C-alpha positions as CSV (number, residue, x, y, z in Angstrom):
1,M,-4.5,24.3,3.3
2,P,-2.6,21.1,4.4
3,A,-1.4,21.1,8.0
4,E,2.3,21.3,8.8
5,T,3.8,18.0,9.9
6,R,7.2,17.1,11.3
7,T,9.5,14.2,11.1
8,L,10.0,12.0,14.1
9,F,13.0,9.7,14.7
10,F,13.3,6.2,16.3
11,E,16.6,4.6,17.2
12,T,16.2,0.9,16.5
13,A,19.5,-0.3,18.0
14,S,22.6,0.8,19.6
15,P,26.3,0.0,19.1
16,E,26.1,-2.5,21.9
17,E,23.1,-4.2,20.2
18,P,23.7,-3.9,16.4
19,L,21.1,-4.6,13.8
20,R,21.9,-7.9,12.0
21,L,20.7,-8.0,8.4
22,R,19.5,-10.9,6.4
23,D,22.5,-11.0,4.0
24,G,25.0,-11.0,6.9
25,G,25.5,-7.2,7.2
26,M,25.4,-5.4,10.5
27,L,24.5,-1.8,11.4
28,P,25.0,-0.1,14.8
29,G,22.8,2.7,16.0
30,V,20.2,2.6,13.3
31,R,17.8,5.6,13.0
32,I,14.4,5.5,11.3
33,A,12.6,8.7,10.2
34,Y,8.8,8.6,10.3
35,E,5.6,10.7,10.4
36,T,2.2,10.0,11.9
37,W,-1.3,11.3,11.3
38,G,-4.5,11.0,13.3
39,Q,-4.8,9.7,16.9
40,L,-4.1,6.3,18.3
41,N,-7.2,5.1,20.1
42,P,-7.1,3.8,23.7
43,E,-7.4,0.2,22.5
44,K,-4.4,0.9,20.1
45,N,-6.1,-1.1,17.3
46,N,-6.8,1.6,14.7
47,A,-3.2,2.0,13.4
48,I,-2.3,1.7,9.7
49,L,1.3,1.2,8.5
50,L,1.9,2.8,5.1
51,F,4.9,1.8,2.9
52,H,6.2,4.3,0.3
53,A,7.3,3.6,-3.3
54,L,10.8,3.4,-4.7
55,S,11.8,7.1,-4.6
56,G,9.2,8.2,-2.1
57,S,9.6,9.2,1.5
58,H,7.8,8.9,4.9
59,H,6.2,12.3,4.2
60,A,2.8,11.2,2.8
61,A,0.6,14.1,3.8
62,G,0.7,17.7,5.0
63,I,3.5,20.2,4.6
64,N,7.0,19.5,5.9
65,P,9.5,22.3,5.1
66,G,12.6,20.5,6.4
67,I,14.0,17.3,7.8
68,E,17.0,17.2,10.2
69,G,20.1,16.1,8.5
70,V,18.7,15.9,5.0
71,G,20.0,19.2,3.6
72,D,19.5,20.2,0.0
73,L,17.9,16.8,-1.0
74,W,14.7,18.0,0.6
75,Q,13.6,20.0,-2.4
76,P,10.5,22.3,-2.4
77,E,8.6,19.8,-4.5
78,L,8.8,17.3,-1.6
79,H,7.4,19.7,1.0
80,A,3.8,18.6,0.2
81,G,3.0,15.0,1.0
82,W,3.1,12.5,-1.8
83,W,-0.4,11.0,-1.0
84,E,-2.2,14.1,0.0
85,D,-5.4,13.1,-1.9
86,M,-5.6,9.7,-0.1
87,L,-4.5,10.5,3.5
88,G,-6.4,12.8,5.8
89,P,-9.8,13.6,7.3
90,G,-12.6,11.8,5.3
91,K,-10.1,10.4,2.7
92,A,-9.2,6.8,1.9
93,L,-6.9,6.6,4.9
94,D,-9.3,8.6,7.1
95,T,-7.3,10.3,9.9
96,D,-10.6,11.0,11.8
97,K,-10.7,7.2,12.3
98,Y,-7.2,5.8,11.9
99,F,-3.7,6.5,13.2
100,V,-1.4,6.3,10.1
101,I,2.3,5.7,10.3
102,C,4.8,6.0,7.4
103,A,8.6,5.5,7.7
104,N,11.5,6.2,5.4
105,Y,13.2,2.9,4.5
106,L,16.4,1.7,6.1
107,G,19.0,2.8,3.5
108,G,17.0,5.8,2.6
109,C,18.2,9.4,2.2
110,Y,15.4,11.3,4.0
111,G,16.4,10.9,7.6
112,S,16.8,7.2,8.1
113,T,20.2,5.6,8.4
114,G,21.6,5.1,4.9
115,P,24.7,5.2,2.8
116,A,25.1,8.9,3.3
117,S,24.9,8.5,7.1
118,I,28.1,8.6,9.2
119,N,29.7,5.2,9.9
120,P,30.6,5.5,13.6
121,A,33.6,3.2,13.1
122,T,35.2,5.6,10.5
123,G,33.7,9.0,11.1
124,E,33.0,9.1,7.3
125,P,29.8,8.4,5.3
126,W,29.1,4.7,4.9
127,G,29.1,4.9,1.1
128,S,30.1,1.6,-0.5
129,A,30.3,-0.1,2.9
130,F,26.6,0.3,3.5
131,P,25.2,-3.3,3.4
132,A,22.4,-4.6,1.2
133,V,19.0,-4.5,2.7
134,T,16.1,-6.8,1.9
135,A,12.3,-6.4,2.3
136,A,12.5,-8.8,5.3
137,D,15.1,-6.4,6.9
138,Q,12.7,-3.5,6.3
139,V,9.8,-5.1,8.1
140,E,11.9,-6.3,11.0
141,V,12.8,-2.6,11.6
142,M,9.2,-1.5,11.2
143,A,8.1,-4.1,13.7
144,R,10.5,-2.6,16.2
145,L,9.0,0.8,15.5
146,L,5.6,-0.5,16.2
147,D,6.9,-2.0,19.5
148,H,8.2,1.4,20.4
149,L,4.8,2.9,19.7
150,E,3.2,0.0,21.8
151,I,1.1,-1.1,18.8
152,E,0.6,-4.8,18.8
153,T,-2.0,-5.2,16.0
154,L,-2.5,-3.1,12.9
155,N,-5.8,-2.4,11.3
156,A,-3.9,-2.6,8.0
157,V,-0.7,-2.4,6.1
158,V,-0.9,-0.5,2.9
159,G,1.6,-0.3,0.1
160,P,1.6,1.0,-3.5
161,S,4.3,-0.1,-6.0
162,V,7.5,-1.2,-4.2
163,G,5.7,-0.4,-1.0
164,G,3.3,-3.2,-1.8
165,L,6.2,-5.7,-1.7
166,V,7.2,-4.6,1.7
167,A,3.6,-4.6,2.9
168,L,3.2,-8.2,1.7
169,T,6.3,-9.2,3.5
170,F,5.2,-7.5,6.8
171,A,1.8,-9.2,6.6
172,T,3.3,-12.7,6.0
173,R,6.2,-12.4,8.5
174,F,3.9,-11.0,11.2
175,P,0.5,-12.4,10.2
176,K,-1.0,-12.0,13.7
177,R,-0.1,-8.3,13.8
178,V,-2.2,-7.4,10.6
179,R,-5.9,-7.5,10.0
180,N,-6.1,-6.0,6.5
181,V,-3.6,-5.9,3.6
182,I,-3.9,-3.4,0.8
183,S,-1.6,-3.9,-2.1
184,I,-1.7,-1.4,-5.0
185,A,0.0,-1.9,-8.4
186,S,2.5,-4.3,-6.9
187,G,3.4,-7.9,-7.1
188,F,4.5,-11.2,-5.6
189,K,7.9,-11.9,-7.2
190,T,10.0,-9.6,-9.4
191,T,9.7,-10.5,-13.0
192,V,12.6,-11.1,-15.4
193,L,11.5,-8.0,-17.3
194,N,11.7,-5.8,-14.3
195,R,15.0,-7.3,-13.2
196,L,16.4,-6.4,-16.6
197,I,15.0,-2.8,-16.4
198,L,16.4,-2.5,-12.9
199,F,19.8,-3.8,-14.0
200,E,20.0,-1.2,-16.7
201,Q,19.5,1.4,-14.0
202,I,22.2,-0.2,-11.9
203,L,24.6,-0.1,-14.8
204,A,23.8,3.5,-15.6
205,I,24.8,4.6,-12.0
206,E,27.8,2.2,-11.8
207,N,29.2,3.5,-15.0
208,D,29.1,7.1,-14.2
209,P,32.7,8.2,-13.8
210,Y,31.9,10.1,-10.6
211,F,30.3,7.1,-8.9
212,S,33.6,5.9,-7.5
213,G,32.2,2.6,-6.4
214,G,29.8,4.5,-4.1
215,D,32.3,6.6,-2.3
216,Y,31.6,10.0,-3.8
217,Y,30.3,12.1,-0.8
218,D,33.4,14.3,-0.6
219,S,33.4,14.9,-4.4
220,E,31.1,15.3,-7.4
221,P,28.1,12.9,-7.2
222,P,27.2,10.6,-10.1
223,L,24.5,13.0,-11.5
224,Y,24.4,11.7,-15.1
225,G,24.2,8.1,-14.0
226,L,21.3,8.7,-11.6
227,A,19.5,10.9,-14.1
228,L,19.8,8.2,-16.7
229,A,18.5,5.6,-14.2
230,R,15.5,7.8,-13.5
231,M,14.8,8.2,-17.2
232,I,14.8,4.5,-17.6
233,S,12.4,4.0,-14.8
234,H,10.2,7.0,-15.5
235,K,8.9,5.6,-18.8
236,T,7.5,2.6,-16.9
237,F,5.8,4.7,-14.3
238,V,4.0,7.0,-16.7
239,H,1.9,5.7,-19.5
240,L,3.4,6.6,-22.9
241,D,0.2,8.5,-23.9
242,A,0.6,10.7,-20.8
243,I,4.3,11.3,-21.6
244,E,3.2,12.5,-25.0
245,R,0.6,14.8,-23.5
246,R,3.0,16.3,-21.0
247,A,5.9,16.6,-23.4
248,R,3.8,18.6,-25.9
249,Q,3.5,21.3,-23.3
250,D,7.3,21.6,-23.1
251,V,9.8,23.1,-25.5
252,V,13.4,22.0,-26.1
253,Q,15.7,23.9,-23.7
254,P,18.9,25.6,-25.0
255,D,21.0,23.6,-22.6
256,D,19.6,20.2,-23.8
257,V,22.9,19.2,-25.3
258,L,25.2,16.3,-24.6
259,A,28.8,15.9,-25.7
260,W,27.8,15.7,-29.3
261,Y,24.1,15.1,-29.6
262,R,21.7,18.1,-29.3
263,V,18.2,17.2,-28.1
264,R,15.8,17.9,-31.0
265,D,12.3,17.2,-29.8
266,Q,10.1,17.9,-26.8
267,F,9.8,14.2,-25.8
268,Q,13.6,13.8,-25.3
269,S,13.6,17.2,-23.5
270,Y,10.8,16.1,-21.2
271,M,12.6,12.9,-20.2
272,L,16.0,14.8,-19.7
273,H,14.1,17.3,-17.5
274,Q,12.8,14.4,-15.4
275,G,16.3,13.1,-14.9
276,K,17.8,16.4,-14.0
277,K,15.1,17.2,-11.6
278,F,15.4,13.9,-9.8
279,V,19.1,14.1,-9.1
280,R,18.5,17.2,-7.0
281,R,16.4,15.3,-4.5
282,F,17.7,11.8,-4.3
283,D,20.9,9.9,-3.5
284,A,22.4,7.4,-6.0
285,N,23.5,4.9,-3.3
286,T,20.0,4.9,-1.8
287,Y,18.6,4.3,-5.2
288,L,20.8,1.3,-5.7
289,R,19.9,-0.2,-2.3
290,I,16.2,0.0,-2.9
291,I,16.2,-1.3,-6.5
292,D,18.5,-4.1,-5.4
293,M,15.8,-5.0,-2.8
294,W,13.2,-4.8,-5.5
295,S,15.2,-6.8,-8.1
296,R,15.7,-9.7,-5.7
297,Y,12.2,-9.8,-4.3
298,D,10.5,-13.1,-3.9
299,A,7.7,-13.1,-1.3
300,T,8.2,-16.8,-0.5
301,Q,11.8,-16.4,0.3
302,E,11.3,-13.1,2.2
303,G,8.7,-14.8,4.3
304,D,11.0,-17.9,5.0
305,A,8.3,-20.2,3.6
306,E,8.8,-23.4,1.5
307,T,6.1,-22.6,-1.0
308,P,3.6,-19.8,-1.8
309,A,0.9,-22.0,-0.3
310,D,2.8,-22.2,3.0
311,L,3.3,-18.5,2.9
312,F,-0.4,-17.5,2.4
313,E,-1.7,-20.2,4.7
314,R,-0.6,-17.8,7.4
315,A,-3.0,-15.1,5.9
316,R,-5.9,-17.5,6.1
317,E,-5.1,-18.7,9.6
318,A,-4.8,-15.1,10.8
319,G,-8.1,-14.2,9.2
320,Q,-6.6,-11.4,7.1
321,C,-8.6,-9.6,4.4
322,W,-6.6,-8.7,1.3
323,L,-7.4,-6.0,-1.2
324,V,-5.3,-6.1,-4.4
325,F,-5.5,-3.4,-7.0
326,S,-4.3,-3.7,-10.6
327,I,-4.0,-0.8,-13.1
328,D,-4.8,-2.0,-16.6
329,S,-2.4,0.4,-18.2
330,D,0.5,-0.3,-15.8
331,F,3.9,-0.8,-17.6
332,C,5.8,-1.2,-14.3
333,F,3.9,-3.8,-12.3
334,Y,1.8,-5.4,-15.1
335,P,-1.7,-6.7,-14.1
336,E,-0.5,-10.3,-14.5
337,E,1.7,-9.8,-11.4
338,Q,-1.3,-9.0,-9.2
339,S,-3.2,-11.9,-10.8
340,E,-0.4,-14.2,-9.7
341,L,-0.6,-12.8,-6.1
342,V,-4.4,-13.2,-6.1
343,K,-4.1,-16.8,-7.4
344,H,-1.8,-17.7,-4.5
345,L,-4.1,-16.1,-2.0
346,E,-7.2,-17.9,-3.5
347,T,-5.3,-21.3,-3.5
348,A,-4.7,-20.8,0.2
349,K,-8.4,-19.9,0.7
350,A,-7.5,-16.5,2.1
351,D,-10.1,-13.7,2.0
352,V,-9.1,-11.6,-1.1
353,M,-10.7,-9.0,-3.3
354,H,-9.1,-8.0,-6.7
355,I,-10.0,-4.7,-8.2
356,I,-8.8,-3.8,-11.7
357,V,-8.6,0.0,-12.2
358,H,-9.2,1.2,-15.7
359,S,-7.0,4.2,-16.2
360,D,-4.9,6.0,-18.9
361,K,-2.4,7.2,-16.3
362,G,-0.3,4.0,-16.1
363,H,1.5,3.0,-12.9
364,D,1.2,6.5,-11.5
365,S,-2.6,6.2,-11.3
366,F,-2.4,5.5,-7.6
367,L,-0.9,9.0,-7.1
368,L,-3.3,10.8,-9.4
369,E,-6.8,9.3,-9.3
370,P,-7.9,8.9,-5.6
371,N,-11.6,8.4,-6.6
372,L,-10.7,5.1,-8.2
373,Y,-9.3,3.7,-5.0
374,T,-11.0,5.4,-2.1
375,P,-14.4,3.6,-2.0
376,H,-12.8,0.2,-2.0
377,I,-10.1,1.0,0.6
378,A,-12.6,2.7,2.9
379,W,-15.0,-0.3,2.7
380,V,-12.2,-2.8,3.6
381,L,-10.9,-0.7,6.4
382,G,-14.4,-0.2,7.7
383,K,-15.2,-3.9,7.9
């Protein structure tokens, strides 16, 4: 039975010392929600910083029945950690050996300061006034969290999916603070295809009549827009063969009807169910902030480097070891994206190992098939 865990909170700034963001925004009194597992050793050199995916949270393992201030968004399906099979005693991120930290992103909806948080200047939720947040902003905040925990150097940063983008940025902005980098089904620079898919999701939310420009917290939220955005993204996370397998187990529900169109097959019903389920546990404004961060991502720019070669020269000089995973059936971060990352690392003569996972699970393989990742991760961390 997984152990119960609890969310901790870290205040990164105060109104007297606001957090200044990369795009010119400013936030006072920022709070970051996080959880930890394992024990920090006396040398404080066994810590691993884990970054979550797009709609994930800081709750990666154990049971967490509630988070202060989150309310109904913390649905029962979230009580168990999202990486339970990979984080714990004897697992890939072995908590008998390592002290693992995972934080909810700035702009998040699971305890960190985000659009639904109260703006102290108005006494109302930030809503549309909440600024854009970049990957560089995220890692600056996480570096402050590490300072608070008195951790100077990490054994590793680990990130699957969007978390891999943030892990890459942390490793290149703070190269001397990271020994190992593990990037899973992620990339180096957001592709045109992904930018278009993300733009479709932005339009879905923006065009919901209840979105109100992002100021909807005292009225009906944009449920249809967020559900449609999730449906657009879900078909890139799950391999189409897996969608067919899962959908065949479902039946068309009697309430699967739109204004005119009645859903007529189990595949449409499955996708509609995914959308409806998602809106109960996530905030549309948070979703927009994170996909905006993803859509604009370019590792060279986030690292304030002139070229990729300049960026990854830092990895070589710091003696970092990189482990990059591709999933051959991934429709979200295609294997070509990891190949580009590896090429840049190899050009810089950095220490890099590239593993191609053969799976029929698509992008979600990293959540579902721990045995395909654990031996390689354990070996790199153990070096």
